C-alpha positions as CSV (number, residue, x, y, z in Angstrom):
1,M,-114.3,-80.8,37.7
2,N,-117.7,-82.4,36.8
3,G,-120.3,-84.1,39.0
4,R,-118.4,-87.4,39.1
5,G,-115.0,-85.9,40.8
6,T,-113.1,-85.8,37.0
7,I,-111.3,-82.7,35.8
8,N,-113.3,-81.5,32.6
9,K,-111.3,-81.9,29.1
10,S,-111.6,-78.1,28.6
11,K,-110.7,-77.1,32.1
12,R,-107.1,-79.9,31.9
13,G,-106.4,-78.2,28.5
14,C,-106.6,-74.7,29.5
15,S,-104.5,-75.5,32.0
16,T,-102.0,-76.9,30.3
17,L,-102.4,-73.8,27.6
18,I,-102.0,-71.2,30.7
19,R,-98.6,-73.0,32.0
20,L,-97.0,-73.5,28.5
21,S,-97.3,-69.9,27.4
22,L,-96.4,-68.6,31.3
23,S,-93.3,-70.7,30.3
24,I,-92.4,-69.3,26.9
25,A,-93.0,-65.5,28.4
26,L,-90.2,-66.3,31.0
27,L,-88.0,-67.5,28.5
28,A,-88.1,-64.8,25.9
29,W,-88.0,-62.1,28.9
30,P,-84.7,-60.2,28.4
31,K,-81.9,-60.5,30.9
32,L,-81.9,-56.8,31.7
33,G,-78.9,-55.6,34.0
34,S,-77.6,-58.9,33.9
35,A,-73.6,-59.4,35.2
36,A,-72.0,-60.7,32.0
37,D,-73.0,-56.5,30.9
38,E,-69.9,-54.6,31.0
39,A,-70.3,-51.6,32.8
40,P,-69.9,-48.1,30.8
41,N,-66.1,-46.9,30.9
42,L,-66.4,-43.7,32.9
43,V,-62.4,-43.3,33.5
44,G,-61.6,-39.5,32.7
45,K,-62.4,-35.9,32.4
46,W,-66.2,-34.9,32.1
47,S,-66.9,-30.9,31.7
48,G,-70.1,-29.0,31.9
49,K,-72.3,-25.9,32.9
50,V,-75.5,-25.7,34.9
51,E,-78.2,-26.0,32.7
52,A,-80.9,-25.2,35.4
53,G,-81.0,-24.6,38.9
54,I,-81.5,-22.7,41.9
55,S,-79.4,-21.8,45.4
56,Q,-79.0,-20.2,48.8
57,G,-76.2,-19.8,51.2
58,P,-72.6,-19.8,51.1
59,Q,-71.9,-22.6,48.8
60,G,-68.4,-24.0,48.5
61,H,-68.5,-23.1,44.3
62,E,-69.7,-20.2,44.4
63,P,-70.0,-16.7,46.4
64,H,-72.7,-16.4,49.5
65,I,-76.2,-16.0,48.0
66,A,-78.7,-14.2,50.4
67,K,-81.7,-15.3,49.1
68,P,-82.5,-18.2,46.2
69,T,-81.0,-17.5,43.2
70,F,-81.0,-19.1,39.9
71,G,-78.2,-21.0,38.3
72,N,-74.9,-19.4,37.9
73,Y,-75.1,-21.0,34.2
74,Q,-71.4,-19.3,33.7
75,L,-69.6,-21.9,35.9
76,T,-67.5,-25.0,34.7
77,F,-67.5,-28.1,36.5
78,T,-65.4,-31.3,36.1
79,L,-66.3,-34.7,37.1
80,A,-63.1,-36.1,37.0
81,V,-63.4,-40.0,37.5
82,S,-59.5,-41.6,38.4
83,E,-60.7,-45.1,38.6
84,Q,-63.4,-47.5,38.2
85,Q,-63.6,-51.2,39.2
86,G,-66.8,-52.7,37.5
87,R,-69.5,-50.2,38.4
88,A,-67.7,-48.5,41.6
89,L,-66.0,-45.5,40.9
90,K,-64.2,-42.5,42.5
91,G,-62.7,-39.2,41.5
92,S,-63.1,-35.3,42.1
93,W,-65.6,-32.8,41.5
94,S,-64.4,-29.3,41.2
95,S,-65.1,-25.9,39.9
96,D,-62.1,-23.0,39.6
97,N,-62.9,-22.6,43.3
98,H,-63.1,-25.7,44.9
99,S,-62.4,-29.3,44.7
100,E,-64.0,-32.1,46.6
101,Q,-63.4,-36.2,46.5
102,V,-66.6,-38.4,44.9
103,M,-66.9,-41.8,44.7
104,G,-70.3,-43.7,43.3
105,V,-71.6,-46.4,41.1
106,I,-73.3,-47.3,37.8
107,R,-77.1,-48.7,38.0
108,R,-77.8,-52.2,36.7
109,N,-79.1,-50.6,33.7
110,N,-75.6,-49.2,32.6
111,K,-77.6,-45.6,32.0
112,N,-78.0,-43.9,35.6
113,L,-75.2,-43.6,38.1
114,I,-75.6,-42.5,41.8
115,L,-72.4,-40.3,42.9
116,V,-71.7,-38.5,46.6
117,D,-69.1,-36.1,47.4
118,E,-68.5,-34.2,51.4
119,D,-72.1,-32.3,51.1
120,S,-74.1,-33.6,48.1
121,H,-75.5,-36.1,46.4
122,F,-75.9,-36.6,42.5
123,E,-78.1,-38.7,40.1
124,G,-77.0,-39.2,37.0
125,L,-78.2,-40.3,33.0
126,L,-75.8,-41.2,30.2
127,L,-76.7,-40.2,27.2
128,S,-74.1,-41.5,25.2
129,P,-70.7,-42.9,25.6
130,T,-69.3,-39.3,25.8
131,S,-72.2,-37.4,27.3
132,M,-74.1,-37.3,30.5
133,E,-77.2,-35.4,32.2
134,L,-75.7,-34.7,36.2
135,C,-78.1,-33.7,38.8
136,L,-77.0,-33.0,42.1
137,W,-78.4,-31.3,45.6
138,E,-77.0,-30.2,48.8
139,T,-78.6,-29.1,52.4
140,H,-76.7,-27.4,55.1
141,Q,-77.2,-25.5,58.2
142,L,-77.1,-22.2,55.9
143,A,-77.2,-23.1,52.5
144,M,-79.1,-25.4,50.1
145,G,-79.1,-25.9,46.1
146,V,-80.1,-28.2,43.5
147,W,-78.4,-28.2,39.5
148,C,-78.6,-29.9,36.6
149,L,-75.5,-30.3,33.7
150,L,-75.1,-31.1,30.8
151,M,-71.5,-33.2,31.0
152,E,-69.0,-33.9,28.3
153,K,-66.0,-36.5,28.1
154,Q,-63.4,-34.7,27.4
155,A,-60.6,-36.1,24.7
156,E,-57.5,-37.3,26.1
């Protein structure tokens, strides 16, 4: 304002320019994770081996391990997604030694997923339509472990 109670033209023009710039920026903002984006179809069998991991104690998928031991890189795991509704899914997580029910969701970005089974938590990253990194961790009174696997979708 100048001394007469009116706004200078330059200040008024600057304010209008700022409002116009903000409006354009908001209109140009990409629609991230909008409801119209289709979730990727994960139904099917995904198999992989541990690429990195460490565990200790009795595990359902491995024999009892007395001290912290780096991953059993020969053990194959399978994530079998039997049903998917939108971003929610269910199925099983298994090895040759053990199988558990699993359920989860695909995050809004359609790249990350979160799963749980009876005693583990999982985080996944979709690398392509047929490949994902899947990491899981579990803790029990007598055991704990953390592992990451490269999972590949099997042809039907």
